[in-house]
N, C-alpha and C positions, 0 to 999 in steps of 0.2 A: 629305818636307819640301816638295817642289814641289807635291804635291797639296794640302797644307794651304794653301799660298800661293794656289792657284787658288780654293779654297773661300772664303778671305777676300776675294778679288777679287769673287767672285759675291755674297757678303754685302754688300760695299760698293756694288755696282751696285744691289742691291735697296734698300738704305737711300737711295741717291741718287735713284733713279727714282720712288719712291713713299713719301716720308718720313712722310706723314700717315695712311697705311693701317696699322691695327693688325696685320692678318694678315701683311702684307708685312714689316713691321719685326720681327715675331715670328719669321718664317721666317729672316730675315737673322741674327737673334741665335742661332737654333739652328745655322745653318750655321757661324757664327763659333765657337760653342762646340765643334762637331765638329772644326773646323780646329785649335783650340788643343789639344784632346784628342789628336788624331793627331800633333801636333808635339812635345808635351812629353816623351814616353817616348823616342823616337829621339834627341832632342836631348840629354837627360840621359845616356843610355847612351853616345852617341858622345863627348860632352865628357869623361866620366869616363875613357874609354879612350884618347883621343888626347892629353890634357893631360899636360904634365910635372908631376911630383910637386910641385914648388915653385910651380906656377900652377894646379893643379887646382881649388882653392877659387874663385879668381877666374873661371875658365871656367864652372864649374857655377852660380855665384851669379847669372850673367847671366839665367838663367831667371826667377827671382822678381823680379829688379830690372826686367826688361822688363814684367812684370805690374804692378809698382808704378808704372812710367812710364805705362802705359795708364790705371791708376786715377787718377793725378795729372792727366793730360791731360783726362780726362772730368770730374773734379771741378772743374777750373779753368774750362773753357768752359761747363759746365752751370750753374755758380753765377752767371755774369754774363750768361747768355743772356736776351734780352728776347723774351718770347713774342709780342709785337706786331710783331716784325720779320718781314717776308715772306720768311723763309729759315729752314727748320726746323733745329733742332739735330741731328735725325737725318740730315739731308742732309750737314751738316759731318762727322758720324760716318762716313757713307758715303765721302765724299771722302778722309778720313784713312785709311779701310780700303783704298781703291784705291791710294793712294800707298804705303802700307806693304806691300801685297801685291806691287806691282810691284818695290819695292826688295828684298823677300824672294825674288822669282823670279830677279832678277839675282844675288843673293848665293848662290843654289843652285849656281851654276857654280863657286864657290870652296870648296864643301864638300869636305872630305878624308875618305875612307872610314876606318873604324876599322882599325888594324893588327891588333886582336884578331880581328875578323871575317875578315880575310884569312888570318891564321894558322889559324883554325878550318877554312878552306876548303883549307888545305895550300899556300897561295901565299906562302911566306916572302919571296920576292923583292919582290912587290908591297908586303908589309908593311914591308920595309926601305926601299923607295922612299917610302912614306908617311911613315915616321918621319923620313927625310931632308928631305922637303918641309916638315915642321913645325919644322925647325931653321933657325937663321940663322947663317951662310950655309947654303943648302939643298943639302948634299952629305953623303955617307956618311962618318962618322968612326968612331973606335974607340968613342966614346961612343954613337953610333947603334947600332953592333953590340951593345953592352952592353944597350941599351934593348930591342933585338929579343929577345935571350936572356931578358931579364926578362919580357917579354910572353909568350914561348913557355913559360916556366916556369909563369906564371900560367894559361895556357890548358891546359897538361897537367894541372895539379892540378885545375882545375875540370872538365875533360872526363872525368877518372877517376871522378868522382862520378856515381852514378845520378841520375835525375830526382827520385826520392823522397828521396835524401840531400840534394840541393840545396834542395828545399823544406823539408826538416827543418831544415837549417842556416839557412834564411831565416826560420823562424817567429819566433824571438825578436827579430831585427832588425825584422821586420814589426810586432810589437806596439809596439816603441819608436817606429817611424816613424809609426804610426797616432796615437800620443799627441803626438809632436813636431811632425808636419807636418799630418796630416789634421785633428786637433782644433784645434790652436793657430792655424793659418792661417784656419780658419773663425771662430774667436773674434776674430781681428784685423780681420776685414772681413765682418761679418754684417749682416743686415737690422736687428736691434735697434740695433746700433752705428751704422749709417748713419742710422737714424731719429733717433738722439740728436742728431746734428749738424744734421739738417734742422729739428727742433723748436727747438733752441737758437739757431741762426742766424736763424730766422724771428722768434722772440720778441725777440731782442736787436737784430735788423736788422743783424747782422754779415755782410754779403754777402761779405766778404773771408775769412771763416772756412774755407770748403771749399778755397779757393785755398792759404791758408797750410798747411792740413792736408795737402794733396797735396804741397806743397813740402817739408814736414817729413818725409813718408814717403820721398820721393826722397833727401833729405839723409841720413836714417838709413840707407838702403840703400847710398848712396855711401860713407859711413863704414865700413859693414860690409864692403863689397868691398875697401876699402883694408886692412882688418885681417885678413881670413880666412886669408891665407897668411903674415902677418907677426907674428902673435901667437897664443897658444894659443886654440883654437876653443871648447873645452868651456865654460869659464866665461863667455867672451864671448857665446856663444849662449844660455846659461842665464840670465844676469843679467837680460836684458830681460823675461823672463817674470815676475819679481818685480814689476817696474815696471808691466807690462801688467795683471797681476792686481789690483794696487792701484788703478790707474786705472779698471778695469772696475767694481770695488766702489764706488768713489767716484761714477762715472757712474750706476750702478744706484740708489744712494741718492737721487739727484736726480730719478729718473723713477718713483718708487713711487706718486706721487699726482698728480692734476691740479693740486693746489695748488702743488706744487713746479714742475710743468711750465709754469705760468703766472707764476712768480715770476722777475722780471728778473735779480736777483742770482744765483739758482740757475742760471739758464740761461747767464749769463756764465761761471760756474764750469765748467759743462758744456762750453762751447766750448773752454776752455783745457785741460781734462782730455782731451778728444778729440784735440786737436792734438798734445799731448805723447805720448798713446798711439800715434798714428800715427808719430811720430818713432821710438819704440822698436820698433813693429811693422815699420817699414821696415828697421831695423837687424837685426831677428831673422830676417825672411823669407829672405834669401839663404842663411843657414846651413842651412835646411831643404833647399834644393836640393843642397847639398854632401853632406849625410848620406844623402839618398835615392840619390844617385849612387854612394855608396861602400859601402852596407850589405849588399847582397845578392849571393849566389852567382851566377855567370855564367848558368847554364842557367835558373835561376828568376827571374832579374833583371827581364826585361820584364813578367812576369806579376805579380810582387809589387809592382813600382813602379806598375803600373796599378791594383792594389787600393788602394794608398795614395791615389792621385789620385781614384779613383772614390768612395772613402769620404768624402773631403773634400767632393766635390760633393753627395753624399747628405746630409751634415750641413747643407749650405747649403739644400737643398730642405726639410729638416725645419724649419729656422728660418723659412723663408718660409711654410710651411704652418701652423706653430704660432704665427705672429706675433700678438701681442696689443697693443692700444693702450698699456696700462700694462706696459711691458717692463722695468721696473726690476729686478724679481726675477730675470728671465732674465740680465741683465747681472751682478747680484751673484753668481748661481750660477756663471756663467762665470769671474768673478774668483776665487772661492774655489777652483774646480777648477784654475785657472791657477797660483795660489800653491802649492797642494798638489803640482802637477806640477813646479814649480820645485825643490822639496825632493827629489822622487823622482828627477828627472833628474840631480841631483848625484851620485847613486849609480849610475844606469843608463846615463848617456851617456858614451861613450869619447872620448878625445882622438885625432884622426885627422890632425892636421897633419903634413906631411912623412912620411907613411906610404905604402907601396905599397897597391894595392887588396886584395891578399891579407892584409896585416897589418890593414888597416882592417876588413875583414870578420871576421877572427878576433876583434878587439876587440868588435865589435858582437854576436858570438855569446856573449860573456861576460855573464852577468846583471848582476853588480855590478863596476864599474870606477871606482875613486875617483881615478885619476890622469888 
């Protein structure tokens, strides 16, 4: 985590020092991308292992909410930026990078090591101390001892599996997560989708549209975080897909021809469809962080989580390379896939609220789970 923060700091310095140079800003974006990639897996693993059952959802959902916050900040300042001002938007990007990197470096000192890792190393005393630090007040109680035994039982069961058995157990959850996270997060923030708000806000002169869209995404995420540990997750996480699919189909129908794209009323409709899509996307995204943190066996967990994240980025690259000016059909196809996936996940996705990691993984290994 500390190395990732340093990389973000380097990226911020590059953005700030030479904001008008394409190669410099491109290098800064690559460095920032590497930093995010290095941080995501350790964060999700650690959060899933140190969080109390009753708060695991909120802890894990911070990952996607942080990304939504970054998206919102960039949408807001970029939409109002005057290109004639003698201060590049990339320079502001760099300053924000530096500020957040320094805050992240300071926060590294507060990171608590996973008790699961300490148990795997045979250091039960350190694991107990870690569990005590996570409680309020921070001292060992009967409940803390019980949590230690629960973690030890989890580690024993997972360590008894061979590496082949771990990957075998993780195959079906991997397929579910590739659909649930890799594909759907790409659909919720892709090049065709972003171009729809660019064209529509330009035609309508609604300069406020990206700002409201960013706020809507944050609002959706905030509502999601409030709900993840207080209501059943399954239907709450699946329902937004139906709305997102319908919005994608609606948006796609407005971008199938240049006639639609130059029609003021159609572009007004596009603005509102995009804004409400981001509201539901913001609500949906935190649930994907929870499921990826719960789904996989311990020994295969970092590898399979990385596969899910990598596939998500590969899909983004495919959309970038295959981008066409008339992208309506692409959005309609995404919408149809999303609606189909909504019905499929009703049968495939398990309910994991208030379950141990062992129980959550067992449910993910079951093909059909209607409860």
